[in-house]
N, C-alpha and C positions, 0 to 999 in steps of 0.2 A: 479411609473414612467410610463409615457405614451410611446406609440410606437414612437411618434414624438421625444421625448427626447432621446430614444435609437438610433434612426436614426441619430440625431445630434451628439451624442457621438460616434457613429460608424464612422462618417466622421472626427471628430476632437474632441480631448479632451482638453478643456480649462484648464489652470492651472496658479496659481499665485505663485507656489512654486519656479519655476526656470526652466532653460533650458541650456543644454550644447551645444554650437556650437563648435564642435570639430575642432581643429586646429585654432580656432579663439578666443573664449571667453566663460566664464561660468557665467550665470545669477543666482543669489541667492536672492530670494524674491525681484526682481526688481533692484538689485544692481549688478554691475560687481564684481565678487568675488575677482579677482586678482588686480583690480584697486581701487575700492571703499571701499572694506572691508579688504584689506591686512594689515591694522594696528591693527585689532582686535585680542584679544586672542581667543583661541578655545572656552573658556567658554562663552565669550561675543557673539561670532558667534552663538553658540548653543542657547543662550537665544534669539537672534534676529530671529533665525529660528523658535523657539517655539512661540514667542509672536508677532514678527514683530515690536517690539519696541526697542528703545535704552535706556540705563540706565546710570545714572551718575556714576562717579568713586566710590563714597561711596556706592551707591546701589549695584554695582557689588561686592564690597568687602563683603557686608552683605550677598548677595545671595551665594557667594563663601563660606563664613563661614558656611552657612547652610549645604553645602556638606561636608566641612572639619570636622565639629564638630560631625558628625555621621559616620565618617570613622573609625570604630572599626575593628581592625585586630585580633579579638578573634575568634579562630577556632570553638568555641562552638555556635556562632551566626549562625542562620539558613542559610543565603546565603553563608557565609564563609564555613560552614560545607559541603554544596553541592559542592562548588568549590574544597575543599580539598578532598572530597570523589572521585570526578571525577579525580583529580590529582593522588590519590592513585591507581586508575584503569588505570593510564597513558593515560587519555584522553588529547586532545589538550588544550592549554590555552584558545582559543576562546570558545570551547564547554563547558569548565569548568566554565568560567565566565558567559556565557549565561545561563547556568543552574542555577547559583546562582542568577543572575538578575531576572530570571523568577519567582523565589520564592517571589520576592518583590511585586508581584501582588496578595497579600494575603489579607485575611479578617482583620487580626489584625496586619499587619506589613507593613510599608512604604506606599504603594499607597492608599489603602482603608481608613486608618485612616486620612491621610493628606488631601486627596481629600474630604472626608466626613466632616472633620472639617471645611475646607474652605467653603464648600457648606452650612453648618449650619450657619456660620457667615453671609453669604450673605442672607440667609433666615431670620435670626434674625434681620438683619438691616432693611429689608423690613417691618417686623412686628413692630419694634420699630419706624420706620418712620410713621407708621399708628397709633402711640400713644398707642401701646400695652406696657405692663410692662415686663421688662426682667425677673424678678422673676417668674411672672405668666407663661411666655412662657417656661421657664426651668422646672417649676413644672409640666406642661402638659407633657413634655417629660419624666419626671420621672414617672408620673402616668401611662403613656402608655408603660412603660418599654422600652423606646427607648434608644439606646446607645448614650451617649454624647461623641463623639470621641474627643481625645485630652486631656482627663482628666482621671486620674487613671492610675496605672501601675501594671501589674500582679505580677512582681517579687519583686519590691521595690517601696515603696510609694513615694520616692523622686527621681526625675530625675536629675541627676548630670549635665546634659547639660543646664538646664534652667538658673541657675545663671550665667553660662559662657556666654550664649548668651546675657543676659541682660547687663553684664559687657562689652561685645564687642560692643553692640549697644551704650552704654554710651561713650565708647572710640571713636566711630565714630561721636559723637555729633549729632546723627540723632534723630530728633524729633519723638516721638512715634505717630503712627496714630490711627485712629478710631478703627480698629479691634484689634490692640495690646492692647489698653485700655479695649476693650470689653472682651478680653480673661481673664484679671485679675478680671473683674467684675463677669464673669461666675465662676471663681475659688473661689471667695469669697462666692458666693451662695452655691457651692458644698461643700466647707469646712464646712459651717454652717449646711447643710442638711445631708451630707454623710461622712464628714471628708475626702474628696477626693481632691487631689491636681492636678494641671495640669502636663501633660508630655510635652515633647518637641514638639510634633505635634501641640499642641495648639499655640505655638509661631511661629513655622515655617509657619503654615497656616495663622496666623495673619499678619506676615511680608509680605507674598506673596499677601494676600488679599489687604493690604494697597498699594501694588505696582500695583494693577489692574489685578492680575491673575484671570482667570476663572477656572472652574473645569478641563477642558481639558488641559489647559496650565499647571496647577499644576501637573496633572498626568504625562505629558511629562517631566516636570522639575525634578520630583523626581524619574524618572525611573532609573537613575544612581546614586541615592543618596548615596548608601553604597558601590559602586563598588570599591573604592580605598582600602577598607579593604580586598578585595578578593585576589589580587596577592600575598601579603605576605603569606597568608594561602596556596595558591596553591604551592608556591615555597618551603615553609617549609615542606610540605608533599612530594614534589618531591625529597627532600634529603633523605627521608626514604624509606625503602623497599616497593614494591607494596603491597597493601592490608593492610597497617598499620593503616588506619583509621577505627575505629569501628570493630576491630577483635572480632568475636563472636564464642565461642566454643559451641559444641552441648549441653554441660551441662548448658550453659547459657540460653537455651531456655526452658521455663517451659510450659509443655503441660497441658492445662486445659480442654481438650475435653473429649469425652467418653473414658473409659478405653479400653485397647486392648482386643479384643475378644479371648476367649480361645476355641480352637477347640478340640473336643474330638473324640475318635474313635467310 
């Protein structure tokens, strides 16, 4: 950034996000929030804020289902456990949920797999448009020990959410797009080579790619993907005594370091 750029920004910060004219109106991405957008649901407004695009009723139901179908309220799941642990320490609801949400920016959970999978789809499309073979491109990734995000699951080989999403899409009578079909072609290759099946990230990313999401939009969209499962865990722990989550006795800690030193006279 040049000194001239800094001087310009010092004088005025241009923005397309919006502006609040207090006592008058509030502009949200070029629209009057209270006049032009007052008919939207919060979910639809959030999507408009992320992408700047409007979606059909069916597309909104599908995107909403992506959030709904991963809203697990199992206290053992990483973000839920953090929210529950904070609740056990009697932290505030906001601090507890923010702690849980922050864990979604992880290497193998929520943001990284979903964004990486979408990015892979976009890269593969470019290669296939250049007349490259899909199997050859995937084999290169295996030969280079690259992670193929969206495929395989560490705890269980079958992802129970996949058939439910497929059934939901069929019920919406929504035609499957390019990337949705590509996901199953990749799974077919990996089944033959590694006996690996897709996990739900493969289809979530495919649906969003078919709706025109880029990597940043995908990251923003999934930032609250599992948040609905956290309040039940927070409240459940709040009904129990403080410190009830992960109570550890001294005997539970196994020391594996150097033995205690014996002092002699």
